[in-house]
C-alpha positions as CSV (number, residue, x, y, z in Angstrom):
1,M,0.0,0.0,0.0
2,A,1.3,3.5,-0.8
3,I,2.4,5.6,2.0
4,N,0.1,8.5,1.1
5,S,-2.9,6.0,1.0
6,L,-1.9,4.8,4.5
7,Q,-1.6,8.3,5.8
8,F,-5.0,9.3,4.4
9,R,-6.6,6.3,6.1
10,T,-4.9,7.1,9.4
11,N,-5.9,10.8,9.3
12,M,-9.4,10.0,8.1
13,T,-10.0,7.6,10.9
14,K,-8.9,10.2,13.5
15,E,-11.2,12.7,11.9
16,L,-14.2,10.4,11.9
17,D,-13.5,9.5,15.6
18,K,-13.4,13.2,16.4
19,A,-16.7,13.7,14.5
20,I,-18.4,11.1,16.7
21,V,-17.0,12.5,20.0
22,Q,-17.9,16.1,19.1
23,G,-21.0,15.4,17.0
24,A,-22.9,12.9,19.2
25,T,-24.6,14.5,22.1
26,T,-23.4,11.5,24.2
27,G,-19.9,11.7,22.7
28,F,-18.4,13.1,25.9
29,F,-18.9,9.7,27.5
30,E,-15.8,8.6,25.7
31,D,-13.8,11.1,27.9
32,N,-14.6,8.8,30.9
33,V,-12.8,5.6,29.8
34,L,-9.1,6.4,30.2
35,R,-8.6,3.4,32.5
36,A,-10.6,0.8,30.6
37,K,-8.7,-2.3,29.6
38,F,-9.6,-5.0,27.0
39,V,-9.2,-8.7,27.7
40,G,-10.1,-10.7,24.7
41,A,-12.1,-9.6,21.7
42,K,-15.4,-8.5,23.4
43,T,-14.7,-8.0,27.0
44,V,-13.5,-4.7,28.6
45,L,-12.5,-4.3,32.3
46,I,-13.5,-1.0,33.9
47,P,-12.0,-0.5,37.4
48,S,-14.0,0.7,40.4
49,M,-13.0,1.5,43.9
50,D,-14.7,1.3,47.3
51,M,-13.3,2.4,50.7
52,S,-14.2,2.1,54.4
53,G,-15.7,5.2,56.0
54,L,-14.3,7.1,58.9
55,G,-14.1,5.6,62.4
56,D,-13.3,7.0,65.8
57,Y,-9.6,7.8,66.5
58,D,-8.4,5.9,69.6
59,R,-5.8,7.8,71.7
60,D,-4.3,4.5,72.9
61,N,-4.5,2.4,69.8
62,G,-4.4,5.1,67.2
63,F,-6.1,4.7,63.8
64,V,-8.9,2.2,63.0
65,Q,-7.9,0.0,60.2
66,G,-9.8,0.6,57.0
67,A,-10.1,-1.3,53.7
68,I,-9.6,-0.2,50.1
69,T,-11.4,-2.5,47.6
70,L,-10.3,-2.4,44.0
71,T,-12.3,-4.3,41.5
72,S,-12.4,-4.6,37.7
73,N,-15.9,-5.1,36.4
74,S,-16.1,-7.0,33.1
75,H,-18.5,-5.8,30.4
76,T,-19.2,-7.3,27.0
77,L,-19.5,-5.0,24.0
78,Q,-22.8,-5.5,22.1
79,Q,-22.7,-3.1,19.2
80,D,-20.5,-4.3,16.3
81,R,-21.6,-2.2,13.4
82,A,-20.2,-1.8,9.9
83,R,-20.8,-0.8,6.3
84,T,-19.0,-0.9,3.0
85,F,-19.3,1.6,0.1
86,Q,-18.1,1.9,-3.4
87,L,-17.6,5.0,-5.6
88,D,-17.2,4.4,-9.3
89,R,-14.0,5.7,-10.8
90,E,-16.0,8.0,-13.1
91,D,-17.9,9.5,-10.2
92,N,-14.7,10.7,-8.6
93,D,-14.4,14.5,-9.3
94,E,-11.3,16.5,-10.0
95,T,-10.6,17.2,-6.4
96,G,-9.2,13.7,-5.9
97,I,-10.1,10.6,-3.9
98,A,-9.0,11.9,-0.5
99,N,-11.2,14.9,-0.7
100,L,-14.2,13.0,-2.1
101,A,-13.8,10.2,0.4
102,G,-13.6,12.7,3.2
103,Q,-16.9,14.3,2.2
104,V,-18.7,11.0,1.8
105,L,-17.5,9.4,5.0
106,S,-17.9,12.5,7.1
107,E,-21.5,12.8,5.9
108,F,-22.0,9.1,6.7
109,V,-20.8,9.6,10.2
110,R,-22.8,12.8,10.7
111,T,-26.1,11.5,9.4
112,K,-25.9,7.8,10.2
113,V,-23.3,6.9,12.9
114,V,-23.8,9.8,15.3
115,P,-27.6,9.5,15.6
116,E,-27.3,5.7,16.2
117,V,-24.6,6.1,18.9
118,D,-26.9,8.7,20.6
119,A,-30.0,6.5,20.3
120,Y,-28.2,3.4,21.6
121,C,-26.6,5.1,24.6
122,L,-29.6,7.1,25.7
123,S,-32.0,4.1,25.4
124,K,-29.7,2.0,27.5
125,I,-29.3,4.7,30.2
126,A,-33.0,5.6,30.4
127,G,-34.0,1.9,30.1
128,Y,-31.9,1.2,33.2
129,A,-33.4,4.1,35.2
130,A,-36.9,3.1,34.3
131,S,-36.2,-0.6,35.3
132,Q,-35.1,0.6,38.7
133,N,-38.0,3.1,39.1
134,Q,-35.6,6.0,39.2
135,T,-38.1,8.2,37.4
136,V,-40.0,11.4,37.8
137,T,-43.6,11.9,36.7
138,G,-45.8,14.8,35.8
139,T,-47.2,16.9,33.0
140,P,-44.4,18.7,31.2
141,A,-46.7,21.4,29.7
142,T,-47.4,22.8,33.2
143,Q,-44.8,21.0,35.4
144,A,-41.6,20.8,33.4
145,Y,-39.5,22.9,35.8
146,A,-40.8,21.0,38.8
147,M,-40.0,17.6,37.2
148,F,-36.5,18.8,36.3
149,T,-35.8,20.1,39.8
150,E,-37.1,16.9,41.3
151,A,-34.8,14.8,39.1
152,V,-31.9,17.0,40.0
153,K,-32.7,16.9,43.7
154,N,-32.9,13.1,43.6
155,V,-29.5,12.8,41.9
156,Q,-27.9,15.4,44.3
157,E,-29.2,13.5,47.3
158,I,-26.9,10.7,46.2
159,V,-23.8,12.4,44.8
160,G,-23.9,15.7,46.7
161,F,-23.6,19.2,45.1
162,D,-20.0,19.2,43.8
163,E,-20.7,16.6,41.1
164,E,-21.1,18.0,37.5
165,L,-24.5,17.0,36.3
166,V,-26.0,16.9,32.8
167,A,-29.6,16.8,31.6
168,F,-30.6,15.3,28.2
169,V,-33.9,16.7,27.1
170,N,-36.0,16.0,24.0
171,N,-37.5,18.8,22.0
172,D,-40.9,18.7,23.7
173,F,-39.5,18.8,27.2
174,L,-37.1,21.5,26.3
175,A,-39.9,23.7,24.9
176,A,-41.9,23.2,28.0
177,L,-38.9,24.1,30.1
178,N,-38.3,27.3,28.1
179,A,-41.9,28.2,28.6
180,S,-41.7,27.9,32.4
181,P,-41.6,31.2,34.1
182,E,-39.0,29.9,36.7
183,V,-36.5,29.1,33.9
184,A,-36.1,32.7,32.8
185,R,-34.6,33.6,36.2
186,S,-32.2,30.7,36.4
187,I,-31.0,29.9,32.9
188,T,-27.5,30.8,31.8
189,V,-25.0,29.9,29.1
190,S,-22.0,27.8,30.2
191,D,-19.0,26.1,28.8
192,F,-19.2,22.3,28.3
193,K,-16.2,20.3,27.4
194,K,-16.5,17.4,25.0
195,G,-13.6,15.7,23.3
196,G,-11.2,18.4,24.3
197,V,-13.3,21.2,22.8
198,N,-15.4,23.7,24.7
199,F,-19.0,24.1,23.6
200,K,-21.5,26.7,24.7
201,V,-24.7,25.2,26.2
202,K,-27.6,26.5,28.2
203,S,-27.7,25.6,31.9
204,I,-30.3,25.8,34.6
205,D,-28.8,26.3,38.1
206,G,-25.5,25.0,36.7
207,I,-27.0,21.8,35.2
208,R,-26.0,21.6,31.5
209,L,-29.0,21.1,29.2
210,L,-28.2,18.8,26.2
211,P,-31.0,18.9,23.7
212,V,-31.5,15.6,21.7
213,P,-33.9,15.0,18.7
214,K,-36.9,13.0,19.7
215,S,-35.9,10.3,17.2
216,R,-32.9,9.5,19.4
217,M,-34.8,9.6,22.7
218,K,-36.7,6.3,22.8
219,T,-36.4,3.5,25.4
220,A,-35.8,0.7,22.9
221,Y,-34.6,0.3,19.3
222,T,-34.2,-2.3,16.7
223,F,-30.8,-2.0,15.0
224,Y,-31.1,-3.3,11.5
225,D,-28.5,-5.9,10.5
226,G,-28.3,-4.7,6.9
227,T,-29.1,-8.0,5.3
228,T,-32.4,-9.5,6.5
229,V,-35.7,-9.1,4.6
230,T,-38.8,-10.3,6.4
231,E,-42.0,-10.9,4.4
232,A,-45.4,-9.7,5.6
233,T,-47.3,-12.3,7.6
234,G,-50.8,-11.6,8.9
235,A,-50.9,-8.2,10.6
236,A,-47.2,-7.9,10.6
237,A,-45.8,-5.7,7.9
238,A,-42.8,-6.6,5.8
239,V,-39.4,-5.4,7.2
240,D,-36.5,-4.6,5.0
241,Q,-33.3,-4.4,7.1
242,T,-31.1,-4.0,4.1
243,V,-31.4,-0.2,4.5
244,G,-29.5,-0.5,7.8
245,G,-29.7,2.0,10.7
246,F,-32.2,1.8,13.5
247,V,-35.9,2.2,14.3
248,P,-37.8,2.3,17.6
249,T,-39.4,-0.9,18.7
250,G,-43.2,-1.2,18.9
251,A,-43.1,-1.0,22.7
252,A,-40.6,1.9,22.9
253,Q,-41.5,4.9,25.1
254,D,-40.4,8.4,24.6
255,I,-37.6,9.8,26.9
256,G,-38.3,13.4,27.9
257,L,-35.5,13.9,30.4
258,I,-32.4,12.2,31.8
259,V,-30.5,13.7,34.7
260,M,-27.2,12.1,35.6
261,P,-23.6,12.9,36.6
262,K,-21.5,13.7,33.6
263,R,-19.0,10.9,34.5
264,A,-21.7,8.2,35.2
265,A,-21.4,6.5,31.8
266,S,-18.4,5.3,29.7
267,L,-18.5,5.1,25.9
268,V,-16.0,2.3,25.1
269,K,-14.9,1.7,21.5
270,K,-12.8,-1.4,20.8
271,S,-12.3,-0.2,17.2
272,E,-13.3,2.4,14.7
273,T,-11.8,1.1,11.5
274,L,-11.6,2.5,8.1
275,R,-10.2,0.5,5.2
276,T,-9.7,2.0,1.7
277,W,-9.0,0.6,-1.8
278,T,-8.3,2.3,-5.1
279,P,-9.9,1.0,-8.3
280,E,-6.6,-0.7,-9.1
281,Q,-6.7,-2.6,-5.7
282,N,-10.4,-3.3,-5.9
283,I,-10.8,-6.7,-7.6
284,K,-14.6,-6.6,-7.8
285,A,-15.3,-3.3,-9.5
286,D,-13.6,-0.3,-11.1
287,A,-14.4,1.8,-8.1
288,Y,-13.0,3.1,-4.9
289,K,-14.0,1.0,-1.9
290,F,-14.4,2.0,1.7
291,D,-15.1,-0.2,4.7
292,Y,-16.2,1.4,8.0
293,R,-16.5,-0.5,11.3
294,L,-17.5,0.7,14.7
295,Y,-17.4,-1.7,17.7
296,Y,-18.6,0.0,20.8
297,D,-20.9,0.0,23.9
298,V,-21.8,2.3,26.8
299,F,-21.5,1.1,30.4
300,L,-22.8,2.7,33.6
301,K,-20.4,3.0,36.5
302,N,-21.5,0.9,39.5
303,S,-20.9,3.6,42.0
304,L,-23.3,6.0,40.2
305,L,-26.0,3.6,39.2
306,T,-28.5,5.1,41.7
307,A,-27.7,8.6,40.5
308,I,-29.6,8.4,37.2
309,Y,-33.1,9.7,36.9
310,A,-35.4,9.9,33.9
311,Y,-38.8,10.9,32.7
312,V,-40.3,8.4,30.2
313,Y,-43.8,8.4,28.7
């Protein structure tokens, strides 16, 4: 392989990775995985630590012995997603393959990969909160601010007031919040760091608001395998999974709000791989060929499991 081709592939992979971290609303979860370690092809170890609390000091015997427990929790990655594309030689414009490939793959990540990563991560997080009854209820049209503050209060009861919190909100809940008279007095614009870059986001009482399209805020999705076609049977409609991507399941609920510590979840990627071939290297067609693979999952930290609250409906 030519050196310039290898350099393009390396640089493009880095750019696509950056696009996910900075483009996905949940991309900052990747900032939380510095100590994750892979063992085998699918398993990642994420360390956690627990310590004894304070005891009374004894003036004769001194300090009371405590214990530090270090454990590595094993998690299995579930999302192994990929696509291959071809661009006919004649479709390549005068700007050259590197520029054309960059445009095509960047658009693919922006319109297909980023929404799926968000949808998967948020469905898993809200699904966990709902399964543990860590939820708030109410009518957002008239109670959005009260529901938001209740969720924040519940989280802060567990983690205290020094923990940085984030709030994912769908469009409807955000609109209801903005219409609440209490919000006008407490909303500010704050810096929010994601992938080494500072973004400006709105905050309520210091809690960063992260708006997410409703299509990515469901409790459950079907992630199409890209190959299966199911014929219609009885009342069930035909399903064409060859289009790829994802759709909400029939039983999925909407997620209006998730409040959680910023560091409560880790986005782990085993690989984000890009392979490229020129028409001369492609034995199947007179076309440029691109293979993209993303092997990932999101995991919740054991110590912060009880500090995640959601509103689902």
